[in-house]
C-alpha positions in Angstrom: -38.5 -17.2 37.9 -39.5 -13.9 38.8 -39.1 -14.6 42.6 -35.2 -16.2 41.4 -35.0 -12.3 39.8 -36.3 -10.9 42.9 -33.7 -12.8 44.8 -30.9 -11.6 42.2 -32.0 -8.1 42.4 -31.7 -8.0 46.4 -28.0 -9.8 46.0 -27.2 -6.8 43.8 -27.9 -4.4 46.3 -26.4 -5.7 49.0 -23.1 -6.4 47.3 -21.1 -3.5 45.6 -19.2 -6.3 44.0 -21.0 -9.2 43.5 -18.6 -12.7 43.0 -18.1 -14.2 39.2 -20.3 -16.7 39.8 -23.3 -14.7 41.1 -22.7 -12.4 38.1 -23.0 -15.2 35.7 -26.1 -16.6 37.3 -27.8 -13.4 37.2 -27.2 -12.7 33.4 -28.1 -16.0 32.8 -31.5 -15.5 34.3 -31.7 -12.0 32.5 -31.3 -14.2 29.2 -33.6 -16.7 30.2 -36.5 -13.2 30.5 -35.3 -12.3 27.7 -36.4 -15.3 25.4 -39.7 -15.4 27.4 -40.3 -11.8 26.0 -40.2 -10.4 30.0 -38.3 -7.6 28.4 -38.9 -5.1 31.5 -38.4 -7.9 33.9 -34.7 -8.7 32.2 -34.0 -4.6 31.8 -34.6 -4.2 36.0 -32.1 -7.2 36.4 -29.6 -6.4 33.9 -29.5 -2.8 35.2 -28.5 -4.0 38.7 -25.8 -6.0 37.4 -24.7 -3.5 35.1 -24.2 -1.0 38.3 -22.8 -3.3 40.6 -20.3 -3.7 37.5 -19.3 0.3 37.3 -17.2 -0.3 40.1 -15.4 -3.3 39.8 -12.4 -2.7 37.3 -12.2 -6.2 36.0 -15.0 -8.4 34.5 -14.8 -6.9 31.3 -16.8 -9.7 29.0 -19.5 -9.4 31.7 -19.7 -5.8 31.6 -19.8 -6.2 27.7 -22.6 -9.2 27.8 -24.8 -6.6 30.4 -24.4 -3.6 27.8 -25.4 -5.9 24.6 -28.4 -7.9 26.5 -29.9 -4.7 27.9 -29.4 -3.2 24.0 -31.4 -6.3 23.0 -34.2 -5.9 25.7 -34.7 -2.2 25.0 -34.9 -3.1 21.1 -37.6 -5.8 22.3 -39.5 -3.3 23.7 -39.2 -1.1 20.5 -37.1 1.5 22.5 -34.1 1.5 19.9 -32.6 5.0 21.0 -32.2 3.8 24.4 -30.4 0.6 22.8 -28.5 1.8 20.6 -26.5 4.2 23.9 -26.0 0.7 25.5 -24.5 -0.3 22.0 -22.2 3.1 22.6 -21.0 2.4 25.6 -20.4 -1.4 24.3 -18.1 0.0 21.9 -16.4 2.0 24.6 -15.6 -0.7 26.6 -14.3 -2.4 23.8 -14.0 -0.5 20.6 -13.4 -3.5 18.4 -16.1 -5.3 19.5 -17.8 -7.0 16.4 -21.6 -8.2 15.9 -22.2 -11.8 14.3 -25.1 -10.6 11.7 -25.7 -14.1 11.7 -27.2 -14.4 14.7 -29.1 -11.0 15.5 -32.1 -9.5 13.3 -31.6 -6.8 11.0 -32.5 -4.9 13.2 -29.8 -5.3 15.7 -27.5 -5.3 13.1 -28.8 -1.8 12.0 -29.2 -0.2 15.6 -25.2 -1.7 16.3 -23.9 0.0 13.3 -25.4 3.2 14.0 -24.2 2.8 17.9 -20.5 2.2 16.1 -20.5 5.2 13.8 -22.2 7.4 16.5 -19.0 6.3 19.0 -16.4 6.6 16.4 -17.6 10.2 16.1 -17.6 11.0 19.7 -13.7 9.5 19.7 -12.9 11.9 16.7 -14.3 15.0 18.4 -12.5 13.7 21.7 -8.9 13.3 19.5 -9.8 16.8 18.4 -10.0 18.6 21.5 -7.3 16.7 22.9 -4.9 17.3 19.8 -5.3 21.1 20.4 -4.5 21.2 24.2 -1.7 19.1 23.7 -0.6 21.6 20.8 -1.5 24.5 23.0 0.9 22.9 25.6 3.6 21.8 22.9 3.3 18.2 24.3 4.4 16.7 21.2 5.2 13.2 22.3 1.4 13.0 23.3 0.4 15.0 20.2 2.4 12.7 17.5 1.3 9.4 19.5 -2.6 10.7 19.3 -1.7 11.1 15.4 -0.8 7.6 15.3 -3.5 6.1 17.1 -6.2 8.4 15.5 -5.2 9.6 11.7 -7.0 6.9 10.0 -10.2 7.0 12.1 -10.6 10.5 12.0 -10.0 12.6 8.8 -10.6 16.0 10.8 -7.3 15.5 12.4 -5.6 15.6 9.4 -5.9 19.5 9.1 -4.7 19.7 12.7 -1.9 17.9 11.9 -0.3 19.9 9.8 -1.3 23.2 11.9 0.8 21.4 14.4 3.7 21.1 12.4 3.5 24.5 11.0 3.6 25.4 15.2 6.2 23.0 16.2 8.5 24.6 13.8 7.8 27.8 14.9 8.7 26.9 18.2 11.3 25.1 17.1 13.0 28.0 15.5 11.9 30.8 18.2 13.7 28.1 20.9 17.0 27.8 18.4 17.3 31.5 18.2 17.3 31.6 22.0 19.5 29.2 22.3 17.4 26.5 23.8 18.9 23.4 21.4 16.9 20.9 23.2 13.7 22.0 22.8 14.6 23.3 19.2 15.4 20.1 18.3 12.4 18.2 20.0 9.9 20.2 18.2 11.5 20.3 14.7 12.3 16.7 15.0 8.3 16.7 15.7 7.7 18.3 12.7 9.7 16.0 10.4 7.4 13.4 12.1 4.6 14.8 10.5 6.0 15.9 7.4 9.3 14.0 6.7 9.9 16.3 3.7 10.3 19.7 5.2 13.4 21.0 3.7 13.8 23.4 6.6 13.6 21.3 9.7 15.5 18.8 8.7 18.6 21.3 7.7 18.2 22.8 11.4 17.8 19.2 12.8 21.1 18.4 10.9 22.8 21.8 12.3 21.7 21.2 15.8 23.2 17.8 15.8 26.6 19.4 14.7 26.0 21.7 17.0 25.5 19.9 20.1 28.7 17.5 18.6 31.1 20.3 18.7 30.0 21.5 22.0 30.3 17.6 23.4 34.2 17.5 21.6 35.0 21.0 22.8 34.0 20.0 26.5 35.8 16.7 26.0 38.6 19.0 24.9 38.3 21.5 28.1 38.4 18.0 30.1 41.9 16.9 28.3 43.1 20.3 29.2 42.1 20.4 33.1 43.0 17.4 34.0 46.6 17.8 32.3 46.6 21.2 34.4 45.4 19.6 37.2 48.4 17.2 37.0 51.2 19.7 36.0 49.9 22.1 38.8 52.1 21.1 41.8 55.3 20.7 39.5 55.3 24.6 39.1 56.0 24.6 35.9 55.1 28.7 35.2 55.7 27.9 31.4 53.4 24.9 30.9 51.0 26.5 33.0 50.4 29.9 31.1 50.2 27.8 27.9 47.6 25.8 29.1 45.7 28.7 31.1 45.9 30.6 27.1 44.6 27.4 25.3 41.7 26.9 27.7 40.7 30.6 27.6 40.9 30.6 23.2 38.7 27.0 23.9 36.0 29.1 25.4 32.5 30.5 22.7 31.8 32.5 25.9 32.8 33.1 29.3 30.1 30.5 30.5 31.1 27.8 28.7 32.1 24.7 30.6 32.0 26.1 34.2 31.3 22.9 35.8 34.7 21.4 34.3 36.5 24.6 34.7 35.3 24.3 38.3 37.9 21.3 39.0 40.5 23.0 38.4 43.2 23.8 41.2 44.8 26.8 42.1 48.4 27.0 40.9 49.0 30.2 42.6 52.3 30.2 44.1 52.3 31.1 47.9 53.6 34.1 48.9 57.1 34.4 50.4 56.9 34.8 54.3 58.9 38.4 54.7 60.9 37.8 57.9 61.0 41.4 60.3 63.7 43.6 59.8 66.7 43.6 62.1 68.5 47.1 63.1 72.1 46.5 62.3 75.2 47.9 61.1 75.5 49.4 57.8 76.2 46.8 55.1 79.5 47.2 53.5 79.3 48.2 50.0 79.0 45.7 47.4 79.6 45.8 43.5 76.3 46.2 41.5 75.4 43.3 39.7 73.8 43.8 35.8 71.6 41.5 34.6 72.8 40.1 31.2 69.7 39.1 28.8 69.1 35.6 28.1 69.3 34.7 24.7 67.8 31.6 22.6 66.0 30.2 26.0 64.6 26.8 24.7 60.9 26.0 24.6 59.9 29.6 24.2 60.0 30.2 20.7 59.6 26.2 19.7 56.1 25.2 18.4 53.3 23.9 21.1 52.7 20.0 20.3 48.9 19.3 20.2 46.8 16.7 19.8 44.2 16.1 16.8 41.2 16.4 18.6 42.4 19.2 20.4 43.7 20.9 17.5 40.2 20.2 15.3 38.1 22.2 18.2 40.4 24.9 16.8 39.5 24.6 12.9 37.7 27.9 11.7 37.8 27.2 8.0 37.6 23.9 6.2 38.1 23.0 2.5 37.3 19.7 1.2 39.4 18.0 -0.8 38.8 17.7 -4.7 38.1 14.2 -5.9 38.9 14.4 -9.6 37.7 11.2 -11.9 40.9 9.4 -11.8 40.5 9.6 -7.9 36.5 8.5 -7.9 37.5 5.8 -9.8 40.3 4.6 -7.1 37.8 5.2 -4.6 35.3 2.9 -6.1 37.3 0.2 -5.1 37.7 1.0 -1.8 35.3 1.6 1.0 37.4 4.4 2.1 40.8 5.9 2.3 42.8 7.4 5.4 45.8 9.8 5.2 47.9 11.3 8.1 49.1 14.4 7.7 51.9 15.9 9.5 51.0 20.1 9.9 52.5 23.0 11.1 49.5 26.0 12.2 51.8 29.0 12.4 50.8 31.8 14.8 48.1 33.4 12.2 46.6 29.7 11.8 47.2 29.3 8.7 48.7 25.8 7.8 51.9 24.1 6.2 52.2 20.4 5.3 55.1 19.4 6.7 55.3 15.5 6.3 53.4 12.9 4.3 52.6 9.0 4.3 53.7 6.9 2.1 50.0 6.5 0.5 48.4 6.8 -3.2 50.1 10.1 -4.7 46.6 11.0 -5.9 45.1 10.8 -2.3 48.1 12.4 -1.0 47.8 15.4 -3.4 44.3 15.8 -3.4 43.9 15.9 1.2 47.2 18.0 1.3 46.0 21.1 -1.1 42.9 20.6 0.6 44.1 20.7 4.4 46.5 23.6 3.2 43.7 25.8 3.0 42.4 25.1 6.5 42.3 28.3 8.9 42.5 27.9 12.7 42.2 29.9 15.8 45.7 31.1 16.7 47.0 29.7 19.9 48.3 32.0 22.4 50.1 31.7 25.9 51.7 34.3 27.9 54.6 34.7 25.1 51.8 35.4 22.5 51.1 33.5 19.8 52.5 30.3 18.9 52.5 27.9 16.4 51.1 24.3 16.7 52.6 21.1 15.7 49.9 17.7 14.9 48.8 15.2 13.1 45.9 15.2 11.2 43.9 12.0 10.0 41.2 12.6 7.0 39.2 10.0 6.0 38.0 10.2 2.2 34.9 8.3 1.2 32.4 8.7 -2.0 28.6 10.1 -0.9 26.3 7.5 -1.1 
């Protein structure tokens, strides 16, 4: 048996990654040495196997068996402390490993229990260190993943988790104040992942979503205006081009908004006429002077601008919701939602006048009309100044769930 073990020692030394059959054979011989109470020889052989397996990314089960047999052999020599270190290594390889208490004596089971507790303690300490590192670097995803995987195993993480919620909230609010909405949303959503009842974080997440939706709507409306501009630019329709220029200007919340979209606008500046060189000639005969007569009632100058509902709503400044009476509430309970379409005119000051109502339920029409009449829009302007706007608004009424 000793000669067989010596041969295996040589095998492990000469081959960095031994074939699976040779590893299994070495483990079998180490087990025979253990049951023969030849613990020192078993440890020597298993140590060679352990060193050989360290550089091998596979053979998980063989690595676990080696660590377990090393622990058993050291317990056989009454070296419990060294045995626990190998059992800690075992749990590092397989955290969910369960030692069958029926197959091993109480001394081994006790050592395994102590080793598992030591492993959990080490993991908890490492988790706390990683959590603080993620928190300082504002790595919200890594922080939350760590909390989800380790929270139930490490009670000390609960305090760090609460610190994280506070830190992410402060960071999110700072990002919101400087206009970095994506970063603010990322941090505030991390707060809600930790503390779903955080009212301020909830309110600001909703506010950011609304701002992003509003920005998307404005960009979409701006794209529509730019497309209209580019289609009509070659026609030299000065009145329409000036009207579009005014609408685009009114749509911009700041000068930098939508630069990528506005960069696609064609140059509609008419080319300057080429002046012919003057020729010397005889004095021109005198001709009667022509007096320009002002043109009255030029079509299209004083008429209202037709505008889509989507574009008109991007200019909405003040909105008033319909008042739901008890009678209307009972009516709405029988329907998931009610749609009302109103034709309106927005005057030069941004005030609303109802110009047409649908043939629907009178209660719905009255509630919607009363509310919309109180709306206020940003005035629309072109080269002639403020203009009125005609549009049709679609209003959906539904009961809150």
